[in-house]
N, C-alpha and C positions, 0 to 999 in steps of 0.2 A: 413572670417576675412579680413578687408581691410588693405591696406599697412600701414596706419597711426597707427592702433591698433597693428599690428604685430611689427612695429618698437618700439612702447612703451613697449610691452612685452619683446622684446629682450634686451632693455635697462635695464629693471628690472633684467632679468636673468644675464646680464653681471656683475652685482655687487652682485649677490647672493653668499653666502659662500658655501664652500664644506663641510657642517656639517649636522648632523641629524636635522630634523625638519618636520614641517607640512606646506602644501601650500593650498591656497584657490583660486578657479577660480570664477569670477563674470561675469554675463551677462550684457547687456546694461542697465537693470533696477537696477543694483547694488545688485542683488540677488545672493547668493552663489549657484553655480550649481555643484560644485565638491570640495571635500576635499581629500587630499592624504598625505601620509607620505613618508619619504625618509631617507635613510642612508646618502645620499649625495644629498642635495637639488638642487644644480646647475645642476648636471648631470641628475637627474630624471626629473626636469621640462623641461630642454632642449630637452629631448627625445620626448615630446609631439609635438614639432614643427619641427621634422625631418620627412618629408613626407614618407621616406622609411620605417619607423617603425610604421606608423599609420595603424590601422585596420579601418574597416568601422565605427564601433561605436565610436572609439576614434576621427576619423575625424569629426564626427557629433558634438562631444563635443567641439573640437577646433574651429569650425565655430562660436560657440556662446560665446567664451571667449572674454571679453572686458577689464578685469582687473585682476590683480594677487596680492595676499598678501601672506606673509610667516612668520613662527614663528620658531625660533631656540630653540632647547632643548639640553640637555646633552647627551642623549643616544637614540638609535633607539627604545628601549623599551618605553622610555618616549614619543617618537613621536607616537608610536602605541596607548598608552593610550589617548593622546590628540586627535588623529584622531578619535578614537572610540567615545569620548565624543562629539566632534564637529558634527559627522555624526548623532548621536542621537538628538542633539540639533537643527541642521539646516535642517536635512533630505534633502540634496541636490538631485537634479533631477537625476544626473548621477551616484550617488553612489549606491552601493548595498543596498537594503532595508531590514532592520531587521523586521521580521514578528513574532509576538507572537500570535499564532492561538489558543492556549489552555490556560485555567485557571486551573492550577494544584492545587491539595489539599496540605495543609500544616498541621502539627500538632503544635499547639501553647501551650506554658506554659505561662499562663497569669501572668502579674506583678501585684500581689494583695496579700492580706493576705490569707493564705491557698489557694495557686494557683490552678486553674483548669487546666486540660489538655484535649484538644478536637480538632476535625478536623475542618478546615476552608479553604475556598478558597479566603478569603479576608485578606490581610496583612495590619494591622493598626500600624502605628509608635507610639506606646504608651509605649515603653520600654519592651513589652513582647518579649519572645524568640520564634522564629519560626524555625521549623525543617522541612526539605524537600527541594524542593517540591517532592512529590511522583508521578511518572508518572503512577503508578498503584494504584488506590484508594483502592483496596482490600488489598494491602500490607500495606497501612497506617492503615487500620482497624485492620489488624492482630497485628500490633505494639501496637495500642491503647488497643486492647483486652488483650494483654499480660500485659500491665501496670495496667489495671483495675483488673486483676486477682491476680497480685502480691501485689498491694498497695491499701489501702482504700482512693482513691482520690475522693473528693467531685464532684458532677455533677451539683449542684444547682448554680444559678447565684446571690445569696445573697451577699450583701456588708458586709463582716464579720469584722467589726471594733470591737475593744475591748468594746466600749461603748454599741453597739447594742447587742453584745453577752451577756454582763452582765445585760442588761435591760430585757432580756427574750423575745425579739421581735420575735425570731424564735422558731420553734418547730421541733422535730425529724420527719423525713419522712420515706418512705418505704425503701429507700436505707440503712438506719441505721438498720432497723428491719431484712433485709435479709443479713446483715453483709458485705455490700459493702462500707460502710462509717462509721466512728467513731463519727459522729455528732459534728464537730467543731463548728457548729452553736449554740449549747447549752453549749459549754465549756467542752465537754467530750473528746476532742482530745488535746493532748499536742502539742504545736506549734513546739517545737524543734524536736519531733518525726515526725511530719508531714513534716517538712522541710527535714528531712532525706529521707523520701519517695520520695520527689520531686528531691532530689539530685541523688538518685539511678535511678529514671525514666529518668532524663537527661542523665545519663550514657548510658542507653539503646538507647535513641534517638540519642546520639552521636556515637553509634556503639561500645562503650567501654564495651563490655559484658564480656570479659575475666576476667578483674579485679573484676567485680561485681560477677561473678560466683565463683571466688576464695574466696571472702569475705563471701559469703553465705555458702560455704563448711566449712570454718573455724568456722563460727558461729554455724553451725549444729554440728560439732565435739565437740565444746566447751560445748554446751548444753547437748550433750550426756554424756560427761565426768562428768557433774554435775548432771546426772541422771534426767534431765528435758526432759523426752522423748516426752511428748505431744508437748512442744514448739519446740523441735528438729524436730519432724515430720512435723510441719507447715513450718519450714525453708527448710526441705528436699523437700517438695512439690513445694516451690518457686524455689529451685535450679533445679528441674527436668523440670519445666515449661521453665525456662531460657535456659537450655541446649537443650531442644526440639526446641525452637525458633532459637537458634544458629545453630543447625544442618541443619535447613531448609533455613536460610538466608545467611550462609557463602557459597560463590561460588568458592573461591580459598583459598589457604593457608592463615591462619590468620596472618602470618608474613607480608603480604602485607597490610600496614597500612598507612592511610592518603595519598592516591594517587589519582590524578585526571586523568580521562580517557576521551578521545574525539574521538567519531566515526564520520565518514564523509561520506555523500552520496550526489552525484551530479546528478540531474535528470532534464532534460528539462529546463534548465535556472534557476533552484532553487537549492540551496545548503542547506542540512539539517545537523546540527551538534548536536550530542548528548553528554551530559556531565554526567559523573558518578563520585561521590566521594566514594572511597573505604576505609573503616576502618575495620581493623582486618578481612580482607577477605570478608566483606559484603558490599553490595551497600547501602549507607546511603542517598545519594542525587542523583537524576536523573532528567534531563530536556533536552528537544530538542528544539532548535530554528531554524529558517530558514532565509536564505538570498536570496532575489530576485536579480539576476544579472542585471546590467545596461550596463556595458562595458565588455570588454574581460578580466575580472579580473583573476589573477593567483590564483590557488587553495591555494598556500602558503599564499597569502595575506588574503584570505577569512578565512582560518583556524586560522591565527594569530588574526584576529578580533574576531572570535568566542571564542577562548581561553581567550582573554582579557575580553570580555564582560561577559562571564559566571563566570570566577574567581572573577571579580569585583562584580557581582551580588550576589554571595554567600560568598563573603569575604573569599575566600579560602586561606589557608596558607600552602597547600600541597607543599612539596619540590620536588615532582616528577610529571611530566606531561607525560602521555602516549598518543602518537598520531600515525596516520597511516603513516605520512611522515614528514620530517623536514620542518620547515617554516621559518628558517633563522633569528630568532630574538636572539640576544645575551642578556641574562638576568642573573642576580645574584640571582633572587628570587626563581628560580626553575631550575631543570635539565630536559632536554627533552629526552624521550626514545622512540625509534621506535622498539618495540619487534619483534623478528622473531619466537620465540617459548616459551613454558612454560605458567605459570599462567598469566603473563602480556599480552601475545599474546591472550590468551583466553578472558581476560577482554576486549581487543580491539575489538574482534569479537562480543562480546555481545553488546558493545556500538554501533557498526556499525549496527547490526541487529535492535537495538532500533531506530536508525535514519531512517532505511528503513521502519520499521513498522509505524513510525510516519508519513512518507510520504504517505504510503498506507492509513492510517486512515484519514488523512486530505483530500486526494483525494476522498475517499468514502463518507465522510461527504458532501463535495462540490457537488458530483454527485447526492446525494440524493435530494439536493435542486434544482439541475439543471440537469435532466436526459440527456438532449441534450449534455451536456459537456462530459458525459461518452461515448456517441455514437461517438462524434467527436474525442475523445482520442483514442478509439479503431480503428476507420477508419484511423486516422493519423498513428497509429502504423502499421496497415496493409499496408498502402501505403509505409511506410518506409521499412518494412521487405521484401516486394515483389517488391520494386523498381518501384512503379506505378507513372505515371505522374499526377494523380489526386486522390482524395478520392474515394474509391470504394463504393459509396452509393447504387449501384445496382450491385449485383453479381449473377451469375448462375452457377450451378454445375450439371454435367451429370454422370449417372451411367447406365451400361448395365446389363441385366439379361437374361438367357436362360436355358433350361433344355436339356442337351445333344443335343444342336443344334436346338431344337424346341421351339416354343412359344417365340421367341426373342422379348424383349421389351426394352425400354430405358426410363429413368426418368430424368426430368429437374426440379430442385428446384430453387426457386428464393428467394434471401435475399435482403431486403431493409433496409438500415441503420443497418447492421449487425444482423438483426432479420428476421426470416422466414416470407415470404409473401405467405401463403399457398393457397390463392385464385388464385395465379398466377402459381402454380405448373402445369406441363404438363407431360402427358404420351405419348409415341410414340410406336405404333405397327410397328415393322420393316417390310418393304415391299419388299425391293430389295435384301436382303441378305438371302442366303440359307445356313443352317448349322451354326456352331459356329464360328463366325468371328468377334471378338470384334473390330478390326480395321475398317472393312467395316461398321459395325453397327454405330460406332462413326462418321464415315464420313457421313453416311446418316442422322443421327439425327441432327448433327451440321448444315448441309446444309439446312435441312427442317426448323429448328428453326429460323435461321437468314435470310434465304431467305424470310420467311413469315414476320418477323419483318421489313425487308427492304421494302417489297411490301406494308405493311400496314402503313409504316411511323412511326412505334412505337419506343419508347425509347430503345436504345441499352445499355447493361450492360457495366460497366467500367472494370469488371473482369470476366473471365470464368475460372472455376475450373474443370478439367477433372480427374475423378477417375481412375487413371492408371499411368503407368510409362512413359518412353520415347517414346514407340511405339504409344500409344494412343494420347499423346500430339503432336507428329509429324504429325499424320493423321489430328488432329483437326486444327493444324496450316496451313497445305496445303489447307484444306477446306475453312478456313477464307481468305486465299490468293485468292482462286478462286472467292470468293464473294467480294473481294476488301476491306475486313474489317481488315486484319492483319495490325497492327500498330495503328489502331483506337480503337481496344479492346485489353486489356492485357489478357494473358492466361497463366495458370500454370497447372502442373499435380501433383497429390499427390499419392505416392505409397502406397500400401495397408498395408504392414507389418512394415516397418521401419520409417514411417512418414517422408519420403523423399519428398522434394518439388523440382520439376523439372521446369526449365525455357527453353523456345525455344532456340535452337542452343547452348545448354550448357549441356554437358554430365555429369558434376559433380553436384550432387544434393545439395540442401541447407538443413542443419539440424537446426531446430529452437528449442529453449529451450522448453522442455515439458510443462513448466508452462506459456509459452507465451500466451497472449490473442489472438494473431494473429493465432497461431496454433489451439487454441480451437475453434475459429470461423470457420476455414477451416474444422476441424474435424466434427464440428456440421453440416456443409453443406454436407459433404461427407456421414455422418450417415443418415441425412434426405433423401438424394438422394437414398441411399441404402434401407432404410425403405420404401420409397414411391414406388421405383421400384419393390421391392420384393412383396409388397402388391398387386400391379397391376398384376405382373407375376403370383402369386398364383391364383388370381381370373380368369385370362385367362386360366391357366392350368386346374383349376377345372372345368370351364365352358366347356372346350374342352372335358374333360373326361366324363362329365355328359351328354352333348348334343349328343355325338357321337352315342349312341344307338337310340335316337329319330330321328336323321338325316336320318336313313335308312328306316323310315316308311313313305311311300307315302300317302299323304292326311293330314299329320300333318304339318302345315305351321310354319313359324318363330314365329308369334305372339302367336300361341297356345303353342309352345314349351316353350316360355318365361313365359307364364302364368302358365304352369304346374310346371316349375322349381321354379318359385317364390312362388307357393303355397305349393309344396311338398318337395322342396329342393334337392331331389335326385331321380334317376331312381328306386332305390331299394324301396323307399317309395311309388312311383307311382304304382309299381307292387303289393305292399301289401295293397293298398287302395281299399276300397269297390267300385264295379262297379258303383253303383248308385251315390256315391259322386263325381266320375269323370264325370259322365253324367250330373250331375247338374252344373258342372263347365264349360265343353266345349261342351255339347250337346250329344244326344244319338248316332248320326251317327259317330261323331269323336271318341266317347268313344269306339264304336265297332271296329273301325279301329285301335285304340291304343291298345286295349286288344289283338286283333289278331296279330298285329305287334310285340308286346312284347313277345307273346308266341312263334312266329316263331324264 
């Protein structure tokens, strides 16, 4: 921002009132690049041009400001509503971006003669009443199924005007014959009675089931007192259906009525806000929206925008709003509650879980379309959790195996982009270590592995994982120092039992969430190294046990022993095999030597 522009902006600020309002910033092309609200316009706008209060992102915004306009309103709540509408209308570059990533299902009661009730994902402004949206389509289907079982609502899409019904244009369909519909299309349904069905169905959709349940109970008792037992039985069945639905849908005390709940999840630059409307203890409406952060917005400002947007979208008249934290808006339309315990706290936890699940679902959908995105996300999380200077696209893990100090082997498994690269796995038969010495074994294999990679000029990993605690990690670190690789390659150790992650020169381990993808990748590497090492160790041990008897027979060379083992699998089977079969395989003279040697 040049001096001339800055002076112009300061002149505007100098005459700004200290009242609630909304301000707009424009760039050199006259395009709105930011919209904000303020309880005190002058103080808020002035703060942008105080360099001591500027973050990196805010300073980027200020550089592009060429002009300023503002609007005065009566209250901060009015400012919030105006800000929300302006952001949606102009979508300024530096404002948080509202993202609607899902099309939720609604249940609609059509505005027509003999209204239909059905599921839809398209909202048409034709005077029909829409209920929802339902974040879970199965829940919507459950409600529809209940209404269908309680009331004979038509499913056909005929235009049922009086003239067309009287003209005999329509005919009864299967729904009539199976008693799901009373055929209003041919004049067999009383319109007042049908409208009563719709009224009661609306009560269910509004969550007002307590009153409806009471009406059904009174009707059932009245019919029973009049000895109309068959009709009373039908009403009883409806009552039981409704009570069964209520028992499954009510999640808190039914005294919690017409309350809005907002869950909040902030994850990697995107905020997810879940909305639930609770009536008589049941969730009637639920939806999650997301905001992409552009500047260093306060969580209070983002939550305030989300509450305003969702309450406007659903025309909510709830007098209580349950939120995870205060967002500083004085309003007369509702009271704000931050619950610490009880049913309301339980509702807030459910709403927050919905926000988190929405984030997970959106991420999974995106990663299905772009698998590389998932890989990058996992590697980014690994780099963050283990304090790595770069993404660990190439990782290697080591595991040692021996049997009471004999047949010592080590395994190295290689992961590329967080997945096993099995063709690059390597076994090491330990050469310089006598007896069971994990530290010396680790020192040998680390030295052999990376000395060879250096000599061949091959790519080095970004991360080494050592299966062991502080001791094995320390030995591996010293070996890397000898090779001049410490500091160029990151290294960690993973303890066997407690899933502790150790870092060089740090005696206190890191404990990662058991559900963390980072820990799952490291565990996968450790398990692969263990499996690969054990398999090789078993083969070596088995071969040593099998070949030992053949080694003592002079005249039976290495190739002959390998042929015999490959063919007969064990010394026991060689002994049991017919002489002629062995002679056909290795020749008569060697067969004679073998038989004589095995007898001795």
